[in-house]
C-alpha positions as CSV (number, residue, x, y, z in Angstrom):
1,M,51.4,52.8,37.6
2,I,51.2,56.4,36.5
3,I,49.8,57.4,39.9
4,I,52.6,55.6,41.7
5,I,55.3,57.4,39.7
6,I,53.7,60.8,40.3
7,K,53.5,60.2,44.1
8,L,57.2,59.0,44.0
9,Q,58.2,62.2,42.2
10,K,56.4,64.4,44.8
11,T,58.1,62.6,47.6
12,I,61.5,63.1,46.0
13,N,60.8,66.9,45.5
14,L,59.6,67.1,49.1
15,L,62.9,65.5,50.3
16,R,64.8,68.0,48.2
17,I,63.0,70.9,49.8
18,I,63.6,69.5,53.3
19,T,67.3,68.9,52.5
20,M,67.7,72.5,51.2
21,R,66.1,73.9,54.3
22,N,68.3,71.9,56.5
23,L,71.3,73.0,54.5
24,S,70.2,76.6,54.9
25,V,69.9,76.2,58.7
26,F,73.3,74.5,58.8
27,L,74.9,77.4,56.8
28,L,73.3,80.0,59.1
29,L,74.6,78.1,62.2
30,L,78.0,77.9,60.6
31,L,78.0,81.6,59.8
32,F,76.9,82.4,63.4
33,T,79.6,80.2,64.9
34,A,82.2,81.8,62.6
35,A,81.0,85.3,63.6
36,C,81.3,84.4,67.3
37,A,84.8,82.9,66.7
38,D,85.8,86.1,64.9
39,G,84.7,88.3,67.8
40,V,81.6,89.7,66.0
41,E,79.3,88.6,68.8
42,E,79.1,91.7,71.0
43,Q,77.8,92.6,74.4
44,T,77.3,96.1,75.8
45,F,77.0,97.6,79.2
46,E,77.1,101.0,80.9
47,F,79.6,102.0,83.7
48,T,79.1,105.0,85.9
49,A,82.1,106.3,87.9
50,S,81.4,106.9,91.5
51,H,84.6,109.0,91.8
52,D,87.3,110.3,89.6
53,L,89.2,107.4,88.0
54,E,92.8,107.7,86.7
55,N,94.0,104.4,85.2
56,E,92.2,102.7,88.0
57,L,91.3,99.0,88.2
58,V,87.5,98.4,88.0
59,N,85.2,95.6,87.1
60,V,81.7,94.7,86.1
61,N,79.7,91.5,86.7
62,L,78.5,90.1,83.3
63,P,76.9,86.9,82.0
64,L,79.9,85.1,80.5
65,D,80.2,81.4,80.2
66,D,83.1,81.0,77.8
67,L,86.2,82.8,79.1
68,S,88.6,81.6,76.4
69,G,90.4,83.9,74.1
70,D,91.2,87.6,74.4
71,F,88.8,90.3,75.7
72,C,88.7,94.0,74.8
73,L,86.4,96.9,75.6
74,E,85.5,99.6,73.1
75,A,84.2,103.0,74.1
76,N,84.3,106.4,72.4
77,G,86.6,105.2,69.7
78,E,89.1,103.8,72.2
79,T,90.0,100.2,72.9
80,Y,91.0,98.8,76.3
81,P,92.4,95.4,77.4
82,A,90.0,93.5,79.6
83,Q,90.5,90.4,81.8
84,P,87.8,88.0,83.0
85,E,87.6,86.4,86.4
86,R,85.2,83.4,86.8
87,L,82.4,83.7,89.4
88,T,80.0,81.0,88.4
89,A,79.5,78.7,85.5
90,T,77.7,81.5,83.6
91,R,79.0,84.7,85.1
92,A,82.3,86.5,85.5
93,L,83.9,89.8,86.6
94,L,85.4,91.7,83.7
95,W,88.3,93.9,84.8
96,W,89.9,96.8,83.0
97,R,91.8,100.0,83.8
98,A,89.4,103.0,83.7
99,T,90.0,106.8,83.4
100,Q,86.7,108.5,83.9
101,T,85.3,111.6,85.6
102,A,83.1,111.1,88.7
103,G,79.4,110.9,87.8
104,T,79.9,110.2,84.1
105,T,78.4,107.2,82.4
106,V,80.2,105.4,79.5
107,E,78.8,102.7,77.3
108,F,81.3,99.9,76.6
109,T,81.2,97.1,74.0
110,V,82.8,93.8,74.8
111,K,84.9,92.5,72.0
112,R,86.0,88.8,71.8
113,N,89.1,87.4,70.3
114,T,90.5,90.9,69.5
115,D,94.1,91.5,70.5
116,C,94.5,94.8,72.3
117,S,96.8,93.8,75.1
118,E,99.6,96.1,76.2
119,R,101.1,94.1,79.0
120,N,101.2,90.5,80.3
121,Y,101.1,89.6,83.9
122,A,102.2,86.1,84.7
123,W,103.3,84.0,87.7
124,E,106.4,81.9,87.8
125,R,107.6,79.5,90.5
126,V,110.9,80.2,92.2
127,G,111.9,77.1,94.1
128,D,109.4,75.1,96.1
129,Q,108.2,77.8,98.5
130,S,108.1,81.1,96.4
131,L,105.9,82.4,93.6
132,R,106.9,85.5,91.6
133,L,104.6,87.8,89.7
134,L,106.0,89.4,86.5
135,A,104.8,92.2,84.4
136,D,106.3,91.8,80.9
137,G,109.1,89.9,82.5
138,R,109.8,92.4,85.3
139,P,109.1,91.2,88.9
140,L,106.6,93.1,91.0
141,I,105.9,90.9,94.1
142,Q,107.0,87.5,95.4
143,Y,104.9,85.3,97.7
144,E,106.9,83.4,100.3
145,H,105.0,80.5,101.7
146,P,107.4,78.3,103.7
147,V,106.3,74.9,105.0
148,F,106.2,75.2,108.8
149,D,109.0,73.3,110.6
150,L,109.2,73.0,114.4
151,N,112.9,72.7,114.1
152,N,113.2,75.9,112.1
153,I,110.4,78.1,113.5
154,E,112.1,81.4,112.8
155,Y,112.3,80.9,109.0
156,T,109.0,79.1,108.5
157,K,106.5,80.8,110.9
158,K,104.7,83.1,108.5
159,P,103.9,83.7,104.8
160,F,104.4,87.2,103.4
161,H,104.9,89.1,100.2
162,H,108.2,90.6,99.1
163,V,108.0,93.8,97.0
164,F,110.4,94.5,94.2
165,S,111.8,97.9,93.0
166,P,109.7,99.2,90.2
167,V,112.9,99.8,88.1
168,S,115.1,96.8,88.9
169,D,115.0,93.1,90.0
170,D,115.9,93.9,93.6
171,F,113.7,93.5,96.7
172,I,112.9,96.7,98.6
173,T,111.5,94.7,101.5
174,K,113.1,92.6,104.2
175,G,112.7,88.9,104.7
176,S,113.8,86.9,107.8
177,G,116.8,88.1,109.8
178,G,118.0,91.6,110.4
179,L,116.4,94.0,112.9
180,F,113.2,92.4,114.2
181,S,113.3,89.2,112.1
182,H,109.6,88.6,112.3
183,H,109.0,91.8,110.2
184,R,108.8,90.6,106.6
185,G,107.7,92.4,103.5
186,I,103.9,93.0,103.5
187,F,102.7,90.9,106.4
188,F,99.7,90.6,108.7
189,G,99.1,89.4,112.2
190,Y,98.2,90.2,115.8
191,N,100.3,89.7,118.9
192,Q,97.2,89.1,121.0
193,I,94.4,87.0,119.7
194,E,92.0,85.9,122.5
195,I,90.2,82.7,121.6
196,L,89.2,79.6,123.5
197,N,90.7,80.8,126.8
198,Q,94.1,81.3,125.3
199,T,96.0,84.2,123.8
200,L,97.9,83.6,120.6
201,D,100.7,85.7,119.2
202,I,100.7,85.4,115.4
203,W,102.8,88.5,115.1
204,H,106.0,87.2,116.7
205,A,105.0,83.5,116.2
206,A,107.9,82.3,118.4
207,N,106.3,79.4,120.3
208,G,104.6,77.3,117.6
209,E,101.5,79.5,117.0
210,R,101.7,80.9,113.5
211,G,100.1,81.8,110.2
212,E,100.5,78.8,107.8
213,H,99.9,78.7,104.0
214,E,97.6,75.9,103.1
215,E,96.8,76.4,99.4
216,L,96.1,78.9,96.6
217,L,92.4,79.3,96.0
218,A,92.8,81.3,92.8
219,E,95.5,82.7,90.6
220,F,95.1,85.6,88.2
221,S,97.1,86.5,85.1
222,G,96.5,88.4,81.9
223,P,96.7,91.8,80.3
224,V,95.2,93.9,83.1
225,M,96.6,92.7,86.4
226,G,98.1,89.7,88.2
227,G,97.3,88.3,91.6
228,H,96.1,85.4,93.7
229,I,94.1,84.3,96.7
230,A,96.0,82.3,99.3
231,K,94.3,80.4,102.1
232,I,96.3,80.9,105.3
233,N,95.5,79.1,108.6
234,W,96.2,80.9,111.9
235,K,97.1,78.0,114.2
236,D,97.8,77.6,117.9
237,A,100.9,75.8,119.3
238,E,98.9,72.5,119.3
239,D,98.5,72.8,115.5
240,R,94.8,73.5,115.8
241,I,93.2,76.0,113.3
242,M,91.8,78.9,115.2
243,L,91.2,81.4,112.4
244,E,91.2,81.1,108.6
245,E,92.4,83.9,106.3
246,R,91.9,84.4,102.6
247,R,94.6,86.8,101.5
248,D,93.9,88.4,98.1
249,L,96.7,90.4,96.5
250,R,96.6,91.9,93.1
251,A,99.3,94.0,91.5
252,M,99.4,96.2,88.4
253,T,101.7,98.8,86.9
254,H,100.8,102.4,87.2
255,T,103.6,104.3,85.5
256,D,107.0,103.3,84.2
257,D,108.4,103.8,87.7
258,S,105.5,102.8,89.9
259,F,102.9,100.1,90.5
260,F,99.9,99.3,92.8
261,I,99.4,96.4,95.2
262,D,95.8,95.9,96.3
263,F,95.6,93.9,99.6
264,H,92.4,92.3,100.7
265,S,92.3,89.9,103.7
266,R,89.1,88.2,104.8
267,V,89.5,86.5,108.2
268,F,87.1,84.0,109.8
269,A,87.1,82.9,113.4
270,I,86.3,79.2,112.8
271,A,87.0,77.7,116.3
272,A,85.1,80.2,118.5
273,P,84.5,83.9,118.9
274,A,87.8,85.8,118.9
275,R,89.2,89.1,119.9
276,L,91.9,90.6,117.7
277,T,93.9,93.0,119.9
278,G,97.4,94.0,120.9
279,D,99.0,97.4,120.1
280,L,99.8,99.5,117.1
281,Q,103.5,98.4,117.1
282,H,102.7,94.7,117.1
283,A,99.6,94.1,115.0
284,G,97.8,94.8,111.8
285,V,98.8,94.9,108.1
286,Q,102.3,96.3,107.9
287,F,105.0,97.1,105.4
288,R,108.7,96.5,106.3
289,A,111.4,98.0,104.1
290,A,114.8,96.3,103.5
291,Q,117.4,96.0,106.3
292,Y,119.5,98.7,104.5
293,V,116.8,101.2,105.6
294,A,117.2,100.3,109.3
295,D,120.9,100.7,109.0
296,N,120.5,104.1,107.4
297,S,117.3,105.4,109.1
298,D,118.4,109.0,109.0
299,A,117.2,109.1,105.4
300,T,113.6,108.0,106.2
301,R,110.9,110.6,105.8
302,F,107.1,110.3,106.3
303,I,104.6,112.2,104.1
304,R,101.1,112.6,105.7
305,P,97.8,114.2,105.1
306,E,97.7,118.0,105.3
307,E,96.2,118.1,108.8
308,L,99.3,116.4,110.1
309,S,101.8,118.8,108.6
310,H,102.7,120.0,112.1
311,V,104.5,116.7,112.7
312,P,108.1,116.8,111.3
313,A,108.7,114.4,108.4
314,T,111.7,112.9,110.2
315,E,109.7,112.1,113.4
316,E,107.3,109.4,114.1
317,L,103.6,110.1,114.9
318,G,102.7,110.8,118.5
319,E,99.8,109.4,120.4
320,D,97.3,112.2,119.5
321,D,97.9,112.1,115.8
322,R,97.8,108.4,114.8
323,F,94.0,107.7,114.5
324,N,92.1,107.1,111.3
325,L,94.5,108.3,108.7
326,P,93.2,107.8,105.2
327,W,96.7,107.3,104.0
328,N,100.4,107.6,105.0
329,A,103.6,107.4,103.0
330,M,107.2,106.5,103.8
331,Q,110.2,107.6,101.7
332,F,113.5,105.8,102.1
333,T,116.8,105.1,100.3
334,I,118.5,101.8,99.5
335,E,122.0,101.9,98.1
336,G,121.6,105.5,97.0
337,D,118.2,104.9,95.3
338,T,115.1,106.7,96.7
339,Y,111.8,104.9,97.0
340,T,108.3,105.9,98.3
341,V,105.6,103.6,99.5
342,V,102.1,105.1,99.9
343,Y,99.8,103.1,102.3
344,M,96.1,103.7,101.7
345,T,93.4,102.4,104.0
346,H,90.0,101.6,102.6
347,P,87.0,103.4,104.2
348,S,85.2,100.1,104.7
349,N,87.8,98.8,107.1
350,P,86.3,98.0,110.5
351,G,86.8,100.0,113.7
352,R,89.2,102.7,114.6
353,G,92.6,102.5,112.9
354,E,95.9,103.4,114.6
355,M,98.8,104.2,112.3
356,S,102.3,103.0,113.4
357,E,105.5,104.6,112.1
358,R,109.1,103.5,112.6
359,T,112.0,105.3,110.9
360,Y,113.8,101.9,110.6
361,G,111.4,101.2,107.8
362,R,108.1,99.8,109.1
363,F,104.7,101.4,109.0
364,G,101.0,100.3,108.9
365,E,97.7,100.3,110.6
366,F,96.4,98.4,113.7
367,I,92.7,97.8,113.9
368,P,91.4,95.9,117.0
369,H,88.2,93.9,116.4
370,H,85.9,91.5,118.1
371,M,84.9,88.6,115.8
372,S,81.8,86.4,116.0
373,E,82.3,82.7,115.3
374,G,82.1,82.1,111.6
375,A,81.4,85.7,110.6
376,P,84.1,87.2,108.4
377,V,85.9,90.5,108.8
378,D,87.6,92.3,105.9
379,F,90.7,94.4,105.8
380,R,91.5,96.3,102.6
381,Y,94.6,98.4,101.7
382,R,96.4,99.7,98.6
383,F,100.2,100.1,98.4
384,W,101.5,102.5,95.8
385,V,105.2,101.6,95.2
386,I,107.3,104.4,93.6
387,A,110.9,104.6,92.5
388,G,111.8,108.2,93.3
389,E,110.6,111.1,95.3
390,A,107.2,111.1,96.9
391,P,104.2,112.4,95.0
392,S,102.5,115.5,96.2
393,I,99.7,115.4,98.8
394,D,97.2,116.4,96.0
395,E,98.4,113.5,93.8
396,I,97.9,111.1,96.7
397,N,94.5,112.5,97.6
398,A,93.4,112.1,94.0
């Protein structure tokens, strides 16, 4: 009997030890979970600037599975808002606005659930066929994606992005109607696409061939920037999809009176090999200012790189001066207010670019290209939208 009691007491003591150990493990897990929830869990990375950065949008690819809550970056005693974009189940791009000298390396610490946001970019629906991006309640761009209607081709034949004034709620771009109705906001197309023994005109889109919005593949909102990726089908008059475009637009404020729009279009020839061609006046990624500019074209001025200073600002580029411009800018007035739009072409764009200028308020670059079936081609541009006089050439070059 005594032996049995002793063994029973040992068993009870052992259970107490096991229970206390489990409790300790539970408390450690609880503390770790609480630390993560309070943003104590940290991740560091180094970022090296390939060129001088001035409040420029950049990103880094990090292992991140949980994207909930707020993100901030800390470096050198400063805190920066950050915004994640999902890539896979376990990885994401983390975006922020960087100011950093070329060649320098900065170590950043990722902070979770820490509120450091300065702005909020958010989308709102405006009717059934428009989406508007707001920065702290002020509109930046508006995506127009009409449903194609054979009985109303003129209005429904292409999606495009309207651009707002940086200092008001007014458009500075033209929609349908006015001089050359097919010119609308920031738009993209070619008047000659050779594919399957036919030539499509997605630029004018007058006979049933058109660019047609299918769906939004992604939408971005948060403290750093706003944007989306739209899937747009380029169709022939028989309603067959010839090419597929994924149009990625992201907008972010730069100063109190200016903002950036980053345009990235990836196009696939899915029906057959295709040749994108035409001419510089009827193809490419283009910007078209409001109809008021066409009605008052004497006020239009162009600002160009230094090597083109021999071309008067009030005149359009000639045949010998239009190739491979790194950027171009157009200054115009609407109802007495001056605006400048800087058009920057990315060095990775394919082929030889030809810059088109029209004092009635349109400008942009035409790049002819031969596409293999299924292989994508990318077009990248940045628009710097400014309320007021044009920046200097040095400011644009920076």
